[in-house]
N, C-alpha and C positions, 0 to 999 in steps of 0.2 A: 620346215618345209619347202617341196620341190614343186614350181607352177610351173604349166605349160601354158602359153600363150599363144591364142593364133594370131597370125599376123595377114592383115587384111592390105590388099596389094591391089592396084589397079596393073598387074603387067610387070610395071618398071618402078614403082615408088609405092612407099608406105602410105597408108591413108592414116589420117590426123585421128580417128577412131582409134586404132591400134594403138597409139603412142599414149593416149588415156587408159588404156586397157592395161597396159604396161606399168602403169604408175600404179593402180590398183592391185596389180600382182605384186609389185615389190610390198605391199604394206603386208603379204603374207607370209612371204618368203622369197628364197633365191627363185630368179626367172629363167626359164630357158624359154625361147621363142619359135614358133615351128612358120615356115616360109613353105608353103605348097604352091605348086604351078607348073608349067612349061616354058622352057627356058628361063627360070627365074634367079642365074647366079647374082645379076647384078642386085636384085631385091633380097636376098639373102647378106650380100655385103652391106646393104643399108641397114637391112637389120640388124646386123653385130657393132653395128655404132650407135646403138641407141643406147641412151644413159640406164643401167639400170639391168641389162640384160647379159648373163655369163655365157649363154650358149645358145647357137642356132640350131636348127636341124631343118635340112633343106631337103623335099619331096621333089624333085624334077619327075615327072612323069605328064605324057600326054591327057591323061585321064582329069588330071587338078586344073588344065587349061583355064576352065572357067566358072571355078570354085563352083561346082555342082556338092550339096550337100549329099547327095547319096553315095557318094566316091570319095569325099573328105573326113565323112563320121566316121565308117572303118577303120581309114588312116589314124585318127587319133585317138579311137578308143584303144587299137593295138599299141599305140605308144605308153597310154596311161599307166601301165605297168609300175611303171618307172617314176609316176609321178603322184603327189598327191591335190593336186587342183587341176582343172581347166578353165581358163580363162579367157574370154571372147567377148569382142565391143558389142554392145546391143543396137547394131544394123541390122539391115533388111539381111542380108546374108549371114551375120551371126545368129540371129533369131533363126535361122534356116538349121543352120550346121548343128549348135549347142542341143538343141532339143533332142536330136537324133544321135548325139554321142551318149546323153545321161540316159535314154532309153537303151544302147546298147551295157551301158554300165550298169544298170538297173538302180539310180538311184534319183533323188529328185533335184529338180536344177532349179536354183537361185536367181531369179532374173530382174534385171536392168537395177543392180545396185547402187546406192548414193554414197554409201561409205562403207569401211570396213572398222568393226568395233572390236573384233577378236578375230581369234585362229579361224573359226566356222560362224562368226556371228557378223551381220551384216543388217544394214536399214534397207529398205525398198517403197517405191511411193506404191500406196492403193486407194482407190476409189477416186482415178483421175488426178493423183497427186493430192487429192484434199487430208489425204493421213498418211502416215509414215510409219511405215512397221520396222519392227525389229525384230529379225527370224535368224534361230539359229539351225544349223543343218546336224544330223545325226548321224549322217551316212559316212561311210569307212573315206569317199573320196569326193569333191568337189565338183561341179560346175556350174560356172557363174557367168552371168553375162554382164557388161559394164554401160551404164548410161556415160557416154563419153563426155557430158555437159557437166558432170557433178564432179570432175577428177581434172588438176592439170595435166595437160601434154608432157609426156618424157622428154628430155631432149633428145633431137633425133642424130646428135653428133657428141662425139665425146666418150662414145664405149669402145671395147677391146673384147667383144666375145669369139669365143671359136665357132667355127662352122662346120658341122658334121653333117655329111649326107646320109639320108636314112632311105631306105627301101619301101617303096609304095605299094598298095594293096591292088591297084589296078582300077579297072572301072568294074563298077559292079553290076552294071546290066541294068538298072533299075530307070533310068532317066538317059537323055541325051540332051544335047546343046542344039537348038536350031537356030539362035539368032536374037537380037538385044536392038531395040530401037532407045537410041540414049538421046535423050533432049540436049542440044549444044545450046550455049549462050556463052555472050561476051561476059555477063557482069557475073561477081563472084557465085562462088556454090554457096546453096543455101546454109550447109550444116557447117561451115568453115568461115563466113561471111563474119565481117565484124561489125557491117552497120545492114539492119534488112527492113526495109519497107513494107509493109503488109496491108494489102485491103481488104475487105468483108463485103457483105452483100450489099450495104448503102450503095456499092459502085455503079449498081442498076445494069449495067451489059458489060459484053468484054471489051466493047470499043471506049466506055467508059472507064470502065478498070484501065488501060493502059494508056489512055489519055490524061488519066489523072496521075497513076502510081507509077509509072513508069519516070517521067519527066525529072520527078523528084529523088528516084532511084539515082539514076542517071547522077544527077549534081552532088551526091552524096556518095557515088561510087559503092553503092548499097546492091545486096542481093534483093531481088523480089518473094514476097510471102504472101499467102493467102489464108483466108478461113476455110473452114470446109464448106461452109454455107456458098461460099464465093466460086469454091471448084466445080460442088455439085451443079452451082446455075450454069456453068459451063463458060465463069468470065475467062480462067485461066486453066492448065492442064494440072492434073493431081500432083506432079511432081513437084509444084509449087507450096501445098499443102502443110501448114505447120498445124502441129496440135496432137492430140493422143494418138489419133488415128493415121496420122501424119509423120513430120520430121519434128524431131525435139532439138530445139537450138537453144543458144544462151549466148546471142553476140555480145559487144560492148553497150549496144544502142538498136534497141526494138523499136521501131514507129509503127503503130496500130492505128492505120485510119480506116473509122466507118468498122470498125467491129466492136460487138456488143460484149464478150469478153465471158462466153460460156465456159463452162468448166475445162470442156475439152480442149480448148484451144487454149487457156491457159498452162494446162498441162504441158503443152509443148514449148511455152516461150518463158514462161515466169522468172527463170533463172538467171532471165539477160539481166545485165548490171545495169542499164538504163532505160527504162520503159518510158515511151512516148503516146500517149492517145489523143486521139480529136476526133470528138463524136460529139453531136449535136444533144444526145442525151446525156444530163448529167447523172442521172442514176444509173449509167449503163455500168455494168460491173468490171468492165477493163480500167477503171479510175479507181477502184480499190487495190487495185497491184501497180498503179502508174506512179512514175516519180514526178513525172509533168503532165499536166491533163488542159486539154487545150478544149472548150465546150464551144463546138462553132460550127458552121455547115462547111463540109469537106469541100465542098465543090467552091466555095470559096477561099477558103484558108488553105489547102494543100497547094492552089496557082502561085498564093499570094506568096508563099514561102519558099518556093520553089524560084519565082523570079527575084528572090532578097539575095539567095545564094550565088 
């Protein structure tokens, strides 16, 4: 099999999620990478160095400058005549692009895979991660999205793929780029952080959340996350949300403070290597997945921990 992997990037560098997608694709066959964007020669060169990639296709066109799915999907579908499978990371943009490619190819997408069990057989989570389904595609071509936390990142250096330009399909005229309001923080990005400190609804309000969670996160050099309940209550912006409807993370250490452990939240963080839970309710579901649990009042325990660091 020959696999086409869409390389997600920020215009200058390859994103970590794309490296995980490459790892998954190598389990299926030979890997070719697609870099689409505007003035992306540098990204194409970086993609050529990814271990496991045999060829890089570069579609350099203004139509792909902001990764609009309506423009990317026809490009990818047009290239699929030479490929057995299309693989994309299960990121916000990947989840936007892949279903459109599947529709254009008239195949069923296999979403959010956790492992590759065979040429067309995969595992994927269902019921908010409480069960793992094994699925097999019967379509002639595969369209697959990859949960980045389930696969190791391919080495960003060491490869020597050839780079080949491909003609774009241009602007489909179905959408246009208006702008983006991107949250900026000096802390690590949530999906790539090695340590995450998350807070829940028990933090009471935005000021209390910041006054309790942020000092500990700063001491640990950690990213800050939150449960959906905390986000819905307005404590922090929604880009902090961890969970089934937020970001899927798997850091080395995940500290859950005042988070009960609803299944929707657990679906987004239970693959963390070490889970630390602080909650005054000893029966909170979070303790069932925690490696280290502290039954205590967070308003007393967290400042004490931060003071000792």
